[in-house]
C-alpha positions as CSV (number, residue, x, y, z in Angstrom):
1,X,-2.0,6.4,-24.7
2,X,-5.4,7.3,-24.7
3,X,-6.7,10.9,-24.8
4,X,-8.2,11.9,-21.6
5,X,-11.9,13.8,-21.6
6,X,-12.6,17.1,-20.6
7,X,-13.8,16.2,-17.6
8,X,-10.8,14.2,-16.7
9,X,-8.4,17.4,-17.8
10,X,-10.5,19.5,-15.6
11,X,-10.1,17.2,-12.4
12,X,-6.1,16.6,-13.4
13,X,-5.8,20.4,-12.8
14,X,-7.5,20.6,-9.7
15,X,-6.1,17.6,-7.8
16,X,-2.4,17.4,-6.8
17,X,-1.4,14.0,-7.0
18,X,2.1,14.4,-4.8
19,X,-0.4,15.9,-2.0
20,X,-2.0,14.1,0.8
21,X,-4.7,15.1,1.6
22,X,-6.3,15.2,4.7
23,X,-10.3,13.6,5.0
24,X,-12.3,16.3,5.2
25,X,-10.1,18.1,2.3
26,X,-10.3,14.9,0.1
27,X,-14.3,14.5,0.8
28,X,-14.6,18.2,0.0
29,X,-13.1,17.9,-3.0
30,X,-14.7,15.0,-4.5
31,X,-17.8,16.7,-3.7
32,X,-16.6,19.4,-5.9
33,X,-15.1,17.5,-8.7
34,X,-18.6,15.2,-9.1
35,X,-19.8,15.9,-12.1
36,X,-21.9,12.6,-12.9
37,X,-25.6,12.8,-13.7
38,X,-26.0,10.4,-10.2
39,X,-25.5,10.3,-6.9
40,X,-22.0,9.0,-6.6
41,X,-20.4,6.7,-3.8
42,X,-17.2,6.4,-2.4
43,X,-15.1,3.3,-1.0
44,X,-12.8,3.6,1.8
45,X,-10.0,1.1,2.9
46,X,-8.3,1.6,5.9
47,X,-4.9,-0.7,6.7
48,X,-4.6,-1.3,10.2
49,X,-1.7,-3.1,10.7
50,X,-2.6,-5.6,12.5
51,X,-2.6,-9.6,12.7
52,X,-5.9,-11.1,12.1
53,X,-4.5,-14.2,13.5
54,X,-3.7,-12.9,16.9
55,X,-7.1,-12.8,19.1
56,X,-5.7,-9.4,21.2
57,X,-5.9,-7.9,18.0
58,X,-9.0,-8.6,16.2
59,X,-11.2,-5.5,14.7
60,X,-14.7,-6.0,15.2
61,X,-17.8,-3.5,15.1
62,X,-21.3,-2.4,12.8
63,X,-21.8,1.4,12.3
64,X,-25.3,2.5,11.5
65,X,-25.4,3.8,8.1
66,X,-26.9,7.5,7.4
67,X,-29.8,6.3,5.6
68,X,-30.4,3.0,6.5
69,X,-30.1,-0.1,4.0
70,X,-33.1,0.9,2.3
71,X,-34.4,-2.3,3.7
72,X,-37.7,-2.8,6.4
73,X,-36.6,-5.0,9.6
74,X,-38.2,-8.1,10.4
75,X,-37.2,-9.8,13.1
76,X,-38.2,-13.8,14.4
77,X,-38.4,-14.6,17.9
78,X,-38.9,-18.6,18.7
79,X,-39.5,-18.8,22.5
80,X,-40.2,-21.4,25.0
81,X,-42.2,-21.0,28.4
């Protein structure tokens, strides 16, 4: 097995692998342990336990990102009359 780096050893000491953290506590821990020289990001996957084939269980939605997507919005409208 490969050796752990100093950074990973510090992270392993601060994180309890047997504990389930709540969202706020986990985000605070992530921010505390962030050591990269760039803005790190986190991907979240949520298992809703639904059957997507059933129309009454479909989940649709949209969210607004806090800083946008970085692209300017363009709108094209074709009308008649």
